[in-house]
C-alpha positions in Angstrom: 0.0 0.0 0.0 1.4 3.4 -0.9 1.0 6.2 1.6 -0.6 8.6 -0.9 -3.6 6.3 -1.0 -4.5 7.4 2.5 -4.9 11.0 1.3 -8.4 11.8 0.4 -9.1 11.3 -3.4 -9.7 15.1 -3.8 -6.2 15.8 -2.4 -4.5 12.9 -4.2 -5.8 13.8 -7.6 -5.7 17.4 -8.6 -5.2 16.8 -12.3 -1.5 17.3 -12.1 -0.6 13.7 -12.7 2.5 11.9 -11.5 3.8 12.4 -8.0 3.8 16.3 -8.1 7.6 16.7 -8.0 7.7 18.5 -11.3 4.7 20.6 -10.4 6.3 21.9 -7.2 9.9 21.8 -8.6 10.9 19.5 -5.7 13.1 16.5 -5.7 11.0 14.8 -3.0 7.6 13.5 -4.0 4.3 14.2 -2.2 4.1 10.5 -1.3 7.6 10.6 0.3 6.5 13.7 2.3 3.5 11.8 3.6 5.7 8.8 4.5 7.9 11.2 6.4 5.0 12.8 8.3 3.8 9.3 9.2 7.2 8.5 10.7 6.6 11.6 12.9 3.4 10.1 14.3 0.8 11.2 11.8 -2.0 8.6 11.3 -4.6 10.6 9.4 -3.6 12.9 6.5 -6.0 15.8 5.9 -4.1 18.1 3.6 -0.8 18.1 1.7 0.5 21.2 -0.1 3.7 22.7 -1.5 4.7 25.9 0.2 7.9 27.9 0.1 10.2 25.0 -0.6 8.5 22.5 1.7 5.7 20.0 1.6 3.3 20.9 4.4 1.5 17.8 5.6 -1.5 18.4 7.9 -3.4 15.7 9.8 -4.0 14.0 13.1 -1.9 11.7 15.3 -3.1 8.5 16.9 -4.8 10.4 19.7 -6.7 12.6 17.3 -4.6 15.7 18.0 -3.7 18.1 15.2 -0.2 17.5 13.7 1.6 19.5 11.1 4.8 18.4 9.5 6.9 20.4 7.1 9.3 18.3 4.9 12.0 20.0 2.8 11.1 19.5 -0.8 14.7 18.9 -1.9 16.4 17.0 0.9 13.4 15.3 2.5 14.5 16.5 6.0 11.9 17.3 8.6 11.9 21.1 8.9 9.2 21.6 11.5 6.8 19.5 13.6 3.9 21.3 15.2 1.4 19.6 17.5 
C-alpha cells in the first residue's frame, strides 16, 4: 500500500498527474513527504500542499490531536513538527 492512497481522493488527484515533484519543482515527492509525516506520528492525513520549498502535511496523530509536519522539498528532511 502506498502512503498517498491514505490521502483523500480530492487531495491525491488534482489533475497534475505523476507524483507532483515536477509541479512543485521539488526532488521529494508528495508520497515521500506523507511517509515522512507518518514517521513523525501522523496517522490521518487531511491536507498536503507545496509551500515555500517544503511539503506541508497536515493531519492528526493516533490520539486525534492536530499535527503539522513540514518536509524539505529537496532534501526530505523534517523542517518543523507542530502539535
